[in-house]
C-alpha positions as CSV (number, residue, x, y, z in Angstrom):
1,M,24.9,-19.7,14.8
2,F,26.2,-16.3,13.7
3,Q,27.2,-13.1,15.9
4,I,27.1,-9.6,14.6
5,G,30.4,-8.4,15.7
6,P,32.3,-5.0,14.6
7,T,33.1,-6.2,11.2
8,Y,29.3,-6.1,10.3
9,A,29.5,-2.4,10.4
10,W,31.2,-2.8,7.2
11,S,28.4,-4.4,5.5
12,L,26.3,-1.8,7.1
13,L,28.7,1.1,5.7
14,V,28.2,-0.6,2.2
15,A,24.7,-0.4,2.3
16,V,24.7,3.2,3.3
17,A,27.0,3.9,0.3
18,M,24.3,2.0,-1.8
19,N,21.6,4.6,-0.3
20,I,23.8,7.5,-1.2
21,Q,24.6,6.5,-4.6
22,C,21.2,5.7,-5.6
23,T,20.1,8.9,-4.0
24,M,22.7,10.7,-5.9
25,A,21.7,8.7,-9.2
26,G,17.9,10.5,-8.4
27,V,19.7,13.9,-8.1
28,G,21.1,13.3,-11.7
29,S,17.4,12.6,-12.9
30,F,16.1,15.2,-11.3
31,S,18.7,18.0,-13.0
32,A,18.2,16.4,-16.5
33,R,14.4,16.7,-15.7
34,T,15.1,20.4,-14.8
35,K,17.4,21.0,-17.5
36,Y,15.1,20.1,-20.1
37,N,12.1,21.6,-18.3
38,I,10.4,18.2,-17.9
39,E,7.9,18.3,-15.2
40,A,6.0,15.5,-13.4
41,P,4.6,12.9,-14.4
42,D,6.4,13.0,-17.5
43,M,9.2,10.5,-17.0
44,G,10.8,11.1,-20.7
45,T,8.5,9.5,-22.8
46,G,5.4,11.8,-22.3
47,R,4.0,14.9,-24.1
48,Q,6.6,17.3,-22.5
49,S,9.7,15.4,-23.8
50,A,8.2,14.8,-27.1
51,K,9.1,18.3,-27.9
52,L,12.9,17.7,-27.3
53,S,15.4,17.1,-29.8
54,D,16.9,13.5,-30.1
55,K,20.2,14.2,-28.5
56,A,18.2,16.0,-25.7
57,W,15.4,13.2,-25.3
58,E,18.5,10.3,-25.0
59,D,20.3,12.3,-22.5
60,L,17.2,12.9,-20.3
61,N,16.0,9.3,-20.7
62,R,19.6,8.0,-19.9
63,A,19.7,10.0,-16.5
64,I,16.1,8.7,-15.5
65,R,17.2,4.9,-16.4
66,I,20.5,5.1,-14.3
67,H,18.4,6.1,-11.6
68,M,15.4,3.8,-12.4
69,N,17.5,0.8,-12.8
70,Y,19.5,1.7,-9.3
71,V,16.0,1.8,-7.6
72,E,14.7,-1.4,-9.2
73,Q,17.7,-3.5,-7.8
74,L,18.3,-1.6,-4.3
75,P,16.1,-4.0,-2.4
76,T,18.1,-7.1,-3.6
77,S,21.3,-5.3,-3.3
78,I,20.9,-3.9,0.1
79,S,19.2,-7.0,1.6
80,S,21.8,-9.3,0.2
81,V,24.8,-7.3,1.7
82,L,23.1,-7.2,4.8
83,I,22.1,-11.2,4.9
84,C,25.4,-12.0,3.5
85,G,27.2,-9.7,6.3
86,L,25.8,-11.8,9.0
87,F,27.4,-14.9,7.9
88,Y,30.6,-13.7,6.0
89,P,31.2,-9.6,7.1
90,T,34.4,-9.5,5.3
91,L,33.2,-11.1,2.0
92,A,30.1,-9.1,2.2
93,A,32.0,-5.9,2.3
94,Y,34.3,-6.7,-0.4
95,L,31.6,-7.7,-2.7
96,G,29.5,-4.8,-1.6
97,G,32.3,-2.5,-2.2
98,A,32.6,-3.9,-5.8
99,Y,29.0,-3.9,-6.5
100,V,29.0,0.4,-5.6
101,L,32.1,0.8,-7.8
102,G,30.6,-1.1,-10.6
103,R,27.4,0.7,-10.2
104,H,29.5,3.8,-10.5
105,I,31.0,2.6,-13.7
106,Y,27.7,1.9,-15.0
107,G,26.4,5.0,-14.4
108,S,29.3,6.9,-15.9
109,G,29.1,4.9,-19.0
110,Y,25.6,5.0,-19.6
111,S,25.2,8.7,-19.0
112,K,27.5,9.2,-22.2
113,D,26.2,6.0,-24.3
114,A,23.6,3.3,-23.4
115,A,26.2,0.8,-24.9
116,R,28.9,2.1,-22.7
117,R,27.1,0.4,-19.7
118,T,28.0,-3.0,-20.2
119,F,31.5,-3.1,-18.5
120,G,29.8,-1.6,-15.3
121,F,27.0,-4.1,-15.3
122,Y,29.5,-7.0,-15.0
123,I,31.5,-5.5,-12.4
124,F,28.3,-4.7,-10.0
125,F,26.2,-7.9,-11.3
126,L,28.9,-10.5,-10.5
127,P,29.5,-9.2,-7.1
128,L,25.5,-9.1,-6.7
129,I,25.5,-12.8,-7.4
130,G,28.0,-13.5,-4.8
131,L,26.3,-11.8,-2.1
132,I,22.9,-13.6,-3.0
133,G,24.9,-16.8,-3.0
134,G,26.7,-15.8,0.5
135,S,23.3,-15.4,1.9
136,V,21.7,-18.6,1.0
137,V,24.9,-20.5,1.7
138,G,24.7,-18.6,5.5
139,I,21.3,-19.5,6.1
140,E,21.5,-22.8,4.7
141,K,24.1,-23.8,7.2
142,V,22.4,-22.4,10.0
143,L,19.2,-24.1,9.1
144,W,21.4,-27.3,8.7
145,S,23.0,-27.2,11.9
146,Y,19.5,-26.5,13.7
147,Y,17.8,-29.0,11.8
148,F,20.1,-32.1,11.4
């Protein structure tokens, strides 16, 4: 079985960092909408954004996509760092930290040009796979020891 100890706090800290980072991406999306006078419910593809220049439209949509992509993956990343951290707290903290770093690089690159997001994608996606894998292995070990 597992026991929650003080090292699990690092997994919690990484989860909080993910929440903060996603919120800041939301602030970036809000700032872009404000800059280009795009009001809700237009998400960068509506009538208001049709009046923007191509460059302004791309800037707006990149900011929105940075945030939405994070929102789409936040449940997976946070649950994985918390579950993996129950079994492997140090590993989860390192992989979660790499995920946060990769997300930062992804967002920085994407904000300049959509093609520049690829490097950051690999830096956050590979640790995410590790977190999911660590979660599965940890759960499997507990179930195996309980039932067999």
